[in-house]
Residue, then its C-alpha position, 0 to 999 in steps of 0.5 A: x679144800x685149800x692147801x695150807x702149811x703145817x709143822x709136825x713135831x715128833x714128841x720124843x726126846x733123848x736125855x743124857x746130854x748132847x752126844x750121849x748114846x745112852x740117854x733115856x726117852x723123856x718128854x719135851x718139857x724135861x728136854x726144855x729144862x735139861x742140857x740135852x738136845x733132840x736126838x739128831x737122827x731124823x726121827x727123834x725130835x725131828x720137825x717136818x714142814x709138810x703141805x696138808x689139806x684143810x677145809x677153811x683157810x681164809x683171811x689173814x691166815x691164807x695171806x700168811x701162807x700164800x707165799x708157799x702155795x703157788x710153787x712149793x706144793x712138793x716142798x718138805x723141810x725136815x731135820x737132816x741126818x748124817x745120811x744127808x751128807x752127800x746131798x749137803x756137801x755141794x750146797x755147803x760148798x756153794x754157800x762158802x763160795x758165795x762168801x768168797x771162800x775157795x771150793x773145798x768139797x772134802x773140807x766141807x764133808x769133814x766139817x759137816x761130818x764132825x758136826x753130825x757125829x758130835x751133835x754140835x749143830x742142828x741142820x734142816x734141809x729143804x727137799x723138792x720131791x727127792x732133791x735137797x735144794x737148801x739147808x740151814x744150820x743152827x749152832x747152840x748157844x746161851x744168853x747169860x742175861x736171859x739165863x736161857x738157851x739160844x741158837x745162832x742161825x749160822x748158815x742159810x743157803x738155797x740153790x739158785x734153781x730153787x730160789x723164789x719158791x719159798x724154800x728159804x722162808x720155810x727153812x727159817x720157819x722150821x728153825x724158829x719152830x725148832x727153837x720154840x720146841x726146845x725152849x730157846x729164847x732167841x735165834x740170831x743171825x748175821x749176813x753180809x751188808x751187801x746181801x740185801x736179798x737175804x735181808x729182805x727175806x729175813x725182815x719179811x719173815x719177822x726178823x728185826x735188825x739189831x740197832x742197839x749193839x755193835x758186833x765185833x770180831x777178832x781173827x785168831x788164825 
């Protein structure tokens, strides 16, 4: 028996638009066409990365998952809920400090709590046994040219002790699988020019650098 990675999707979705507490249960096809997102309660619409056993896993398929087999046998990636707030706050605070922001655990808690309560983002966490060791946060968006839903992979962070275990790659994979499940046409991200380690992780996972468009921003505060 050979260990392999498998994604399992709960095919229950809630209609009624983002944040609606009264939506009815619908199938994934209608969820793709509507304005709703999978209910972010850890059960409905949850995607879980789990390690399972299969009989035959050889050749290219075995090589593709080889990055995870050595050290991530206990790694689980799942959609986060507001119940994960205590575990997420120190990771989110450390992520902000990496980008030269002052530590602000209270602000981090308030920001994440707002996102959960208003269903304004989708968060996945990587867990090693019962400890949250990393997270990624997706913000919903749309493409006018494609006339389709997209997501911005705004945040990705893995605690230093859990790096080189496949946690970052597993979070990226879960984000992509989620996007496909809800019919998104694209995920996009940006990272610091000097963050060459993250760039190599993205490129190894199949992400490509944009060479066609220049990105601009203006500060409003």
